[in-house]
C-alpha positions in Angstrom: -0.2 -0.3 0.0 1.5 3.3 -1.0 1.6 6.3 0.8 -1.3 8.3 -0.5 -3.6 5.4 0.7 -2.1 5.8 4.0 -2.6 9.5 3.8 -6.4 9.0 2.4 -7.4 6.5 5.1 -5.9 9.1 7.8 -8.1 11.8 6.1 -11.0 9.2 6.6 -10.2 8.9 10.1 -10.2 12.5 10.7 -13.4 13.0 9.2 -15.3 10.2 11.0 -13.5 11.9 14.4 -14.4 15.5 13.6 -18.0 14.7 12.6 -19.1 11.5 14.6 -22.6 10.6 14.9 -23.6 13.4 12.4 -21.9 11.1 9.5 -24.6 9.1 7.3 -23.9 6.1 5.7 -25.1 4.9 2.3 -24.7 1.9 0.2 -26.1 3.9 -3.0 -29.6 3.4 -4.2 -31.0 5.7 -1.7 -30.2 3.7 1.2 -28.9 5.2 4.1 -28.1 5.3 8.0 -27.0 7.5 10.5 -23.6 6.3 12.4 -24.7 4.9 15.9 -21.5 4.7 17.9 -17.7 5.1 16.6 -14.3 4.7 17.5 -10.9 5.9 15.7 -7.5 5.0 17.2 -4.9 7.6 18.4 -2.7 6.6 15.9 -5.6 6.8 13.1 -4.4 2.8 11.9 -8.4 1.4 12.8 -11.8 2.7 12.6 -14.8 1.2 14.0 -18.2 2.6 13.0 -21.5 0.6 14.3 -24.2 1.2 12.0 -26.7 -0.6 14.2 -26.4 -1.4 17.6 -25.4 -5.3 16.2 -23.3 -4.5 13.3 -20.2 -2.4 13.1 -17.7 -1.5 10.1 -13.9 -2.1 11.1 -11.2 -0.4 8.7 -7.7 -0.5 8.2 -5.8 1.1 5.5 -6.8 -1.9 3.3 -9.4 -3.8 4.2 -13.2 -3.5 6.0 -14.6 -5.9 8.1 -18.3 -6.6 8.7 -18.8 -7.6 12.3 -22.3 -8.8 13.9 -22.5 -8.6 17.4 -24.8 -10.9 19.5 -25.3 -9.0 22.7 -27.5 -11.8 24.1 -25.4 -14.7 23.9 -21.6 -12.7 23.7 -20.2 -14.0 20.2 -19.0 -11.9 17.6 -19.1 -13.3 14.0 -17.4 -12.0 11.0 -19.9 -11.4 8.0 -17.3 -10.1 5.1 -13.8 -9.1 4.8 -13.6 -6.5 1.6 -10.2 -4.9 0.4 -10.4 -1.0 -0.4 -9.4 -0.4 -3.7 -9.8 3.7 -3.0 -10.6 6.0 -0.7 -12.0 9.7 -2.2 -12.3 12.3 0.4 -13.9 15.7 -0.1 -15.2 18.5 2.4 -18.3 16.5 3.4 -17.8 13.3 2.1 -15.5 10.5 1.8 -16.6 6.9 -0.4 -14.9 4.4 -0.1 -14.4 2.0 -3.3 -13.8 -1.6 -2.7 -11.8 -4.3 -5.1 -14.1 -6.7 -7.2 -18.0 -6.5 -6.6 -18.4 -2.9 -7.5 -19.2 -1.9 -4.2 -18.9 1.5 -2.6 -19.8 3.1 0.6 -20.1 6.8 1.1 -19.6 8.7 4.3 -21.4 12.5 4.2 -22.7 15.0 6.2 -25.6 17.4 5.1 
């Protein structure tokens, strides 16, 4: 991974830290949800974003893992891993493009 990718990821981490729960997440086609809770490591190397109380998106500079928490039984299940192809940062949005499935997540503020 190049320095530019790490720099873009750190800009994404700063965006999450700055805007927190005011961020909406969209998979496209009009579907969106608000961020319930978030954490960013102090060194900006990892981001965890809860989009529901049970579902978190865990980001590192090159991957996203979707995790499901079963709060009743205490289990955590990894649902999917996606390789990040590109991170596009602007003033009010961050778009993350994943390899393969043409999947894009958009994080934005109004």
